[in-house]
N, C-alpha and C positions, 0 to 999 in steps of 0.2 A: 834730556830734551831732544826733540825730533824736529824734522823740517816743518811740521805743523806749528811748532812753537816759535819759529823765528819770524822775522819781519815779512818774509815772502808768503808764509802760510803754506798749506797743502792744497794742491789743485785736485778736485774730486768731481767726477760726474755722478750725479744722484740718480740711482736706479729705482729705489723703492723707499717707502717710508711707513713707519708704524709707531706705536707707543706702548709702553708697559708702565705699570705702577711700581715705583721704587720707594720704599718707606712711605707708602700711602700717597705718594705724589707722582704726577705724570712725568715720564721720561721719554722725550721724543727721540726716535732712532732713525737716522738716515743711513741707508745702505748704498755704497757706491764703489767706484773703481778709479784708480789713477791712470794717467796716460801710460805708465809703465806696466800696468796690469795688476797692481796690488789691490787687494780688496780692503775697503775701509768702512768702519762703522763710526758714525758721528753721533754723539750723545748731547742733548740739549735739555737742561732742567729749568730754563729761564722763562718758559712760556706757559701761561695759565689759560684754561678754558673759560669761556664766557658766553652770555647771551644778552639780548637787549630787551628792555621793557619800554613800551610807548605809553606814557601817562595820558589820561583824558585831559582835554583842555581845561576842565574845571578843577583838576587835582591840585592839592597842595604838594608841590614837588619835594620840599624839604621833609615833610612828614612821611611821604611815601618812601623816600630814600632811607629814613631812619627805620621804618617798618621792615624794609627789605634787609637792612643790616642786622636787625635783631632776630630774624627768623633762624630757626635751627631745625634741621631735618635729620633724624637718625644720627644725631651727634655732629652733624656737619653744618658749618655756617659759611656764608660768603666771605671770601678773603678781602675783597675790595668791592665797593659800590661807588660808581662815578657817574656824574651827569656829563653827557657828551652831545655835541650837535652833529646830527647825521641827516642825510636826505632820504626821503621815502617818496618814490614816484616824482622826484625833482623838487619836492618842497622840504624846507629845513624844519626840523623839530628838535626839541630837547628829548633825548633818550636817556634812560638809565641803563648803564652797562654793569652787569652783575658777574663778578669773577668767582671762581672756585679753585681749589687745588686738586680737584678730582673730576675728570670728565663725566663720571657716572652720577655726580651730583646735579649736573645741569638739568636733565629732565625732571628730577625731583624738585629742584628749586622752582622751575617753571610751573610745574603742576600746583605748587603752593601759591606762587605770586599771582597767577591768573585770577585767583579769587579775592585778591586785595581790592579794597575800595580805591578808586582812582586809576586803576589799570585798564587801559583800553585794549592792548594787544602785546604779545611777546614775539620776538623775531630771532632767527638764526640759532635756534636751540637744537636743531636736528643735524647740523653740519658735523660730520665726524671729526674728531679732534686732530688727527694727523693731517687731514685735508685743510682744516682751519689753519694749522701751523704753516704749511707750505704756501698757502695763499697769502697770509699776513706777512711772512718773511720774504715774499717775492722769489721763492725757490721754484724753479721749473724743472720737473723731472726730465731726465735724459739730457739735461744741460749741466753746465759746470759751475761750481762754487769754489771759493777760496776759504779754507777753514783755518782759523787760528785757535790754538788750545794746547792741551797737554795730553800726552800719551798715557793711557790707562790700561789695565788688564780687565778683560771681561770673559764671560763663558762662551762668547761667540767665536765661531771658527773663521776668523778674519785675520788678515795680515797685520792690520793696524786698527786700533780703537782710539778715538780722540774725544776727550771731554771738551766741547766747544766753548770758547769764550766769545768768539765773533765769527759770523759766516757772511761772506760777501758773494753776491751773485755776479757771475761773469757775463758780460754782454755777448749776445749770440754771434755778433760779427767777429769777436776775438777768437772764439773756438767754436766751430760748428760740427766737428766730427764726433763720433761716439768712441768710447774706449772699446778695445777688443773684448768680447764677452765669451765666456766658456758656456756653451749651450749643450744640454743633454736631452735627447728625445727618447721616449719609451712607448711601448705598446704591450697590451696583455691579450692573451687568448683564453677563452673560457670554453667549458664543455658541459652541455646539459646532461650528457650520459653519466658524468661523474657527480651528479647532484649539484649542478651549477658551480663547479669549482673553477678557480683560475688554474690553468694547466701550464702556462708558459708566460714568461716576461722577457722582452728583448729591450736592449738599450744601445744607443749609438750617440756619440758626441762629436764636437768640432775639433777634438784632439786625437781623432782616429781610434778612440776606444770603442769597442763593440762587444756585446755579451748577450748570450741567450741562456736563460735559466729555466730548468724544468725539474720534474721529479719522476721517478719510476724508471722508464727505459733510458738507455744511454745512446749518445751519438757523438761523433768526433767533433762536431761544431757546437756542442751544447754542454753547459755545466749542469750536472745532475745532482740534486740534493734529495733528502729523504722523503719529503712530503710538501704539501701546499704551505703549511706554516713556515717551514724552513726556507722555502723559496721566497716568501714575502720578506722574511728577516734578511735574507741574502741580498735582495733588491735594495732594502734600506741601507745595508752595510756598504754596498757598491756606490750608492749615491753619496754617502758620507766620504768614502775614499776618493772618489773622483772630484768631489767638491765643486760642482758647476755653479756658475752665477745664476743660471736659469734652467728650469725644467720645462720642456714643451711637450704637448701631446695633441691628439686629435679626438675631440669629444671626451676629454679626460674629466671635465667637471661633471658631466652627466653619466658617464659610464665607468671609466677605468678607476678613478679615485673613489667613486661611490662603491664599486665592487671591492676595492682594496679595504675601504673603511668597514664594510660588512664583515669581511674575513678577519680583520684585526680585532673587531669587537668579539667575534666568536673565539679567537685564540688569545684574547687579552694581551695583544701586542700594542704598545704605544707607537703611534705614527709620528716619528720624529724625522722629518725630511728637511728641516730648515737649517739655519746656521747657528741656532742656539738650541737649548734643550726643550723648547716648547713643542706642543703637539700640533698636528695639522688641524685646522678648523675650516668649517664651511661657512662662507659669508654669502648672504642672499644678494644676488645681482639680477634684478628683474625676475624672470621666471626661473632662473637657474641659481643653484647654490654653488658658489665657486670655491674650489679647494685652495687654501692658502697656507703657506708655511713661511715663517719669519726669516727674512734675509736672503732667501732663495726664491726668486720670482718664478711664478708658475703662469705660463701663457698657454691657454687652450686655443689653438689656431682655429678650431671649428667655430668658437664663439664669435671671433672677429669676422670670419667669413659670413656667418649667418646674419650678424647685425649690420655690417657695413658693405661687404662686397657682393652679397647674393644677387642684387639687382643688376650688377654689371657683368655677371657671368652668364654664359649661354647654357651651361649644364643644367639639366632638369633636377638633378639631385646633388646634395652636398656631401656625397660619400668621398672618402679619401681617394678612391680610384678616379672618380670623375673630376674632382677638383685638381688632382695632380696631373691628369691628362691635359686639362685646359691651361693651367698656369705653368706647368713644368715640361709638358710634352712627355711625361713618363707614366707608365702604366703600373698599377698595383697587380701583384700576382693574384690570379682569380681562384679562390676556393670558397665554395658554399659552406654554410655551417654544417651541412651533412657531411661534406668531404673532410672538414676539419675533424668531425667526430670519428670518421672512418680511419683517418691517419692516426689519430690518438689511440683508437682501439687496436690497430695493427702494430702500433709501436714504431711508426715511421717518423721518428723524432727529427731526423735530418731534414726531410722535406718540410715538416711543420715549422721547424726552427728557421729555415730560410725564408719561409712565408712571413713569419712574425717579424724577423729582422728587417725584411724589406719594407714593412709598414713603418718601422722606426726610421729607416732611411728616407722614405718619402716625407714623413712628418718633419724630419730635420731639414730637408731641402725646402719644404714649404715654409717653415719658420724663417729660414734665412732669406727667403724671397719676400716674405710679408712683414718681417720685423721692422724694416725701415719705415713702412707706412704706419705701423703701430707706434713707433717711436716719435714720428713727426706729429701724429695725432695727439700723442701724449704731450709733446712740447706746446702745440697750439692751444690745447684745452687747459694745460697746466695741471694734469692729473697723472698719477703713476701709470706705467704701461699695464700693470695688473688690472687697474680699474678702467682705464680708457679702452682697452681691448674688449671689455665686456659691456660697454655702454651702447645704448641705442642712440639714434640721431638726436632725439629730444633730450636725453641725458647729457650728451656731449655739448649741446647748445647751452643747457642749463648751467653746467659747470664753467663753461667759458664766460657766461654772464655773471655768475657769482664772483669769479675772480676779478672781472672788470668792475663789478659793483664796489668791491672793497677798494680798488684803486681809485674809484671816483667818489669815495665817501658816501656811497649809496647803501642803503639797507636792502638786502635781498628779500623780496616778499615771501610769505609762507606758501608752502604747497597747499592746495585746497583740501578741505576736509571731505569726507566721503559724500555727504549730502550735496555739497557744492559741485563736486566732480560729476555726480549723477545729473544734477541740474544742467551742467554744461553739455553733457552727452545728449540730453533730451532736447536741447535747443534745436529749433528748426534750422536746417542747413541753409547757409547763405549761398548766393550765386557764385559760381566758380569762374573759370576762364571762358572766353568767348570762342565759340566754334561756328565757322561757316561750313555748311555741309559740302563735302567734295562733289565735284561734277563727275558722275559715274562714267566709267569707260576708260579707254586708253588715251593718254595725252603725250604729245611729243614736245621736246625742248622745254624742260622744266628747270627752274632755279628754286632752290630751297634757302630760305632765310629764317633765322631765329634771333630773338633778343638774347643778348649775353646776360645770363643770370638775371632774368626779368624781375622776379620778385625782390631779391636783395637790392637791385638797382632802384626800384620804385621806393623801397623803404628808405634808402639813403637820399634819393632826390627829393622826396616829399616829406622827409622828416617824420616818418610814421613810427611812433612810440607811444605807449599808454599814457605817459604824463604830458604828452603834447596835444592830446585830443581836445578840440573845442576850447582852446585857451582864451583868456580875456585880455591878453597883453598886446595883441596886434590886430590890425584891421583885416577883416576877412576878404581877401582878394580871390582866392581859389578854393572852391569847395570840392570835396570828393565827388566824382561823377556819379550821378544817380542817388546821392545821399546828401543830407544836410550837414554833414560833419566837415570840419577843417582841421588842419594841423599847424601848430605854431611855426611862424617864419622868423621869429626874433631870436629864439634860443635853439640850440641843437639838442635833440633827444638822446637819451642814454643808449638805446639799442642802435639807432642809425650811426652813432659815433663808433660803436664796437664793430658794426658791419663794415663801415668805411675803412677802418683800420685793416680788417681782413682782406678786403678787396685791393687796397693799395699795396699791402704786403705781397699779395699774389702777383700783382702786376710787376712789382720790383723783382720778384724771383724769376718770373718769366723772361724779363729783360736779361737777367744774369745767365739764364739757361741758354739763351741765343748765342752767347759767347763761348759756350762749352761744348765739347764733344759728347754726344749722347752715351757713349760707352764708359765715360769716366764716373767714378764714385760720387764726385761732387754733383754732377748732373743728375744722377739717380736720386741723391739725397734731396736736391732741390725739387725734383719732380714729385717725390713723396710729400714734400711739404706743401707744394702748391695744390696738390690733390686734397690734402687735409683742409687747407684753407677754403677750397672750393666747396667741399661737401658741407662744411659748417655754415658757410654763407647761404648755401641753397636750402639748408634745413631750417633756417631761421623763420621763414614764413610759416611752416607747419607748426613751429613751436608756439606762435601766437594763438593758434586754434586748437592746440593739444589740451584736452580737458584737465590733465594733471600739471599743467604749466604754472610756474611761479609768476611769470609775466603774461598770463593769459589776457587776451583782449580781443573780443569778438569784433569790436569796431575796427581795430587795426587789421585783423585778418580780412574782413570783408572790404575794407578800403583798399588794401593791396590788390585784391582781385578786381575791384572796380577800376582802378587805374590801369591794370593789365588789360582789361577789356577795352578801355579807352584808347590805349596806344596801339593795340593790334588792329582795331577798327580804323584808326587814323592812317596807319601805314597802308592798309588795304585800299582805303579811299584814295590815297596819294597815288598808288599804283594804277588805279582805274583812270585817274585824271591824266596819267601819262600813256593811256591806251594799252596798258598791259592787262591781260586776263588773269584774275585770281582764281586758281583751281581749287584751293583748299586752305583753310586757316584754322589753327587750333591752339588757343591759350597764348603761346609764345612763338609760334612758327607759322609760316605761310609759304605756299607754292605759287609761283607766278610763271605763266607761259611767256618765255622770252627767248629770242633767237640765239644769242651768243653769250659767252662768259663776260666779254667786254661790256655788253649792254647791262648785264646783271650787276657788274661792279660799279658802273655809272649810276644805276638806280640806288645802289647801296650808299654811295657818297651823298646823294641828294636826300635820301631818307634820314641819314644820320645828322645831316645839317639842321634838321628841324626838331631833333629830339633834345630835351633839356637834361641838365645835370649829368650824371654818369650813365644815363640810358644809352645803349648802343645796340644797333642791329648788326648781326654777323651774316656773311655769305657762307653757307654750309656746303654747297655743292651744285653742280650742273649735271642734269641727267638727260640722256638720250630720249627716254620715254618712261612712263609710269602708268600703273593701272590702279584705279580706285573702284571698289566694289560696293554692292548693296548689302545691307543687313537683311535679316529674315523679314523684318517689318516692312521692307520696301523702301526704306530711306537709306541714304548713303551712310556707311558705317564710319563712326568716329575712329580715327587713327588706324584704318585698315587699308594699307596701300603697299605696293611694291614698286621699286624703282630700279632702273638699270643705267649705269653711267656709260661714258664713252669707251671705257676699257672692258665693258661686259660684266662688271661687278654688280651683284644683286644686293639691294637693301630692302629688308622686309619689316613692316610694322603691323602689329595687330592680328596677323594671320595665325592660323594654328601652328605654322612653322616655328614660331617663337614662343609657344606656350608649352609648359611641361605636362599639362593634362591631356595630351594627345600622344599616340604611339609614334615611334620613330618611322614606321612604314607610312603612316598618314602624312607626317611632316615632310619626309623625303619626297613622296609623290607630289605633294603640293609645290615644293620648291622646283622640281623638274617641270611641272606644269607651268609655273610662272616663267621659268627660263625659256620654255618652248614658245610661250605667248610673247614675251618681251624681247628676247634675243633673236629667235628664229621666225617670229611672227607667223606661227603655224598653229591653228586650232587643231588641225588633224593630228599633228604630232602630240599635242597635249592630251587629246582623247586616247590616242594609241598608248601613251605612257600609262594612263589610268587603267585601260583595259588589260595591259600586260601585268600590272600589279595585282589586279583582281584575279587573273588566271593563275598567277603564282600563289596567291592565297588559297585558291581552290585546290591547287595541287598538293598543298601541305608542305611546300618547300621553303617557306619563310623562316628565317632564324628567330628563335624565341626572343632574343635580345631586342629585335626590331618590333616586338609586339607589346613591350612593357608600357603601361600607362602609370604615370606618377601623380599622386595627389597628396597634399599636406593635410595632416590631422589638425584641425583648428581648435579642437577641444579634447578633453579626455574621452576615452571610449565609452565610459558609463553615461556621458552627457548626450550622446547621439540618440535621438528618438527615431529618426529615419536612417535606415542602414543602407548607405551607398556602397558601391563596389569596394572602395578603398577602406571603408570601415569594416566590411565583412572580411576582407583580406587581413586587416590589422588584428582583428579578433582571432583569426586562425593562427597568426604569428604568435600572439600572446599565449594561446592554448599550448603552443609547442615550446614554450619557455623563452621566447625572444622578447627582449625589452621593447615596449612600444609606449610612447608618451605623446602628449600634446606637442605639436610643432614638428614631429617626425614626418618625413615624406615617405609614403608607402608606395612601393612598386608592385604592380599586380598584372596578371594576364587573365583574360576571359577565356575559360576552357569550354570544351564540348560538354553536352549533357542536357538534362531537363531542368526546369526550374527557372527562377529569375536570374537576371544578369548578375546581381549581387551575390547570389548563392554560388555562382560559378566563377567568381573572382578568386583566384589563387595567388598567394605570394609567389614572387618570381622563382624562388628556390624550389618550390614544390610543384609548379605547373609542368605537366607531362605532355599536354597538347594544347591546341587553341581552336576556337570556334571561328571558322572562315566567314560564315554569314555575319557574325557580329562585326568583324573587322572590315568587311566589305561595306556594309550598310550603315555602320555607326562611326567608322573612322576614315577609310579611304575615299568613298564617294562624297561625303560631306566636305572633306578637305579640298578635293578637286573641284567640286561644284561651287565652292565659295569663290573661286576664280572664274570658272567657265560659265556659270549661269547667266551672268550679265553679257556674255558673248554669244548667247543663243543656244548654248548646249544644255541638254536635259539629262536626267538620269537614264531615261529610256534610250537616248542616243548613245550614251556610253556603253550601256549593257547590250544593246541589240543592233547598233549600226555596223555597216561594213567599213566605216572610216573614210567617207568621201572627203575630197580636198576642200579645205576652207581657208580663206585668208582673212586678215584683220582689217581690210580697207574700210568696210562699212562701220567698224567700231571705233576707228580713230577719230578723235574730235578735232575739227578744223580750228 
């Protein structure tokens, strides 16, 4: 007997979960680690898969139960059939719960049962078995459990395997840290010259192991094998020897493991990278097929960044180089695919090896930086890091709600069928947030306020949930502004309860953080958790209106925006009553002209005193001045402004400076123009800056990196009817053997020559020159004039003036 068998049990942090069939019955496997670093496999045979059947009101319940018990599909029969009381959209019904001893029977049983007389609908038949298990058992991945059971022997490469008799979840407050995990990062290099072969693999881990493997030429820092096949086998062998808990990579789902899988199929090599003898499989996760191996978690850092972090990053592209620069302050060694080809041809394996290993180093550092966020997201949603790191916002919200539904005895509604999803997509858009057009020009002494988590706060305050719409149980005192709908005030809705729990947990964590030093691990862990809670709460509004949502409600979505418009208008009117000028307002934020910070905070206190429930206005900042500009149509542009605070820091929204589809030279010029206007109050300097940039472009002295324009491919190349510059460049990349898919961000430069702009768009690595006229008239001038046009500056003045002195007095709004 072992520690797991005594009264204390074995303390284990659950890292991953899956199931296998053992003697034709499901065996749940939980993969974890102890505090001392021992790897543990927990086996549980006591849980059966199931789904629910909702009978029609007219159905004979007993006859329907007997019919379900009697059905037999391909030799399989239900193991149990029970009548249970469950809630659906807040109303209690008698459901029939149908059990099996094989998860693969569930869809077969459902397909048969749906044709039975008396069956109205079936539910929860698409929930993966291992997810069903961790939800029902209250197990939270990356959290701790206490396991009681017996030690057994398995084929898994684990320190300890336990046949569980009982598993108890440990409260988060008791143990909040994670165990120490052994993480291994890897990277591959390929060569088109060698027929699209993998020419090198590098590895680096958290235990100071590092290795570069190649074939052909030798170098002191590289292990050389006979050929590509032997290199891949050696890579698998080294993974097995190092035995990490986790493998991490950058774009490994879409590239590295896809490429490895192609080669293994060619050479008939089994891909065994997990902790048992099972082969690697690809699991569909949204648009991406995720590489999975049992017991050894695979995290593709790129997936998490693309799904969750992209909007918070300033980088235009999500390349390893750009992301590492922004998040780590580290640069990737720069080699174009042509340079890689040349190094390989020359046999300069040492340089190529250093380049490849550096990619593994950056990937490892990125993973260590981001894993706390992934782990906390995993904890909040209650899904494994493998799954949570690959989920979109809507999927994260959905799985949060599915877990909460089980805990509330609620049935999770079904996902919509294709026709219903199309109907939702075709529905007329409802009115969004309220926007008051900004007062064009330069304004001084500005205070910015915004509502703290506006839409989640409205959902909680007004009990906005599908089952609470237009109830009959309470008198209608308050209707949704602009609509005839109301929400129940007698009972709390399912989703408002879930959101309120998120908000309260975040507030509690923020209170704890105030007592901690920011450099401590505990502070960083809490910060990751509060961020996870924040993004889930904020994503909830979008989930109501998402066509694929289980809890879709157009009424809820449009009611939330209606209340949002109501509150922003009320605060604006309140400001006007106090004789403050409102310069601009948009959805959840407003700018007020106000003399001092003290006055701004006094206004904040008064405004919050009149807000109901958890609604709260925040003071975001006080600015020395700001500029609001006109759109091309002649109306003030939504969310296009720049602000400068008392310390001279610039905040930019909506200008080309913060968009990836403009070149760096255009964005840098625009930022310098904004600083000249706001900080130095000089139109003359702004014009001069623009003229100098134009002259530099004409001279041919601009760095090629400053001319790259980035645009995302929103569909596959074959689906584009109109060929824009990014599509033309992407097609050229594909012709040269470079992988290009939907979702990729294409970098290109417009080069000299004849023909259309698109025909002259060259991928960054192939561009030899640039077209000065294009960058002057389509990039730099439009970016500068977006700021200067409202201040009386024309294109003619920039191109041909001598640069006479101009000040901003006449453009400042009193």
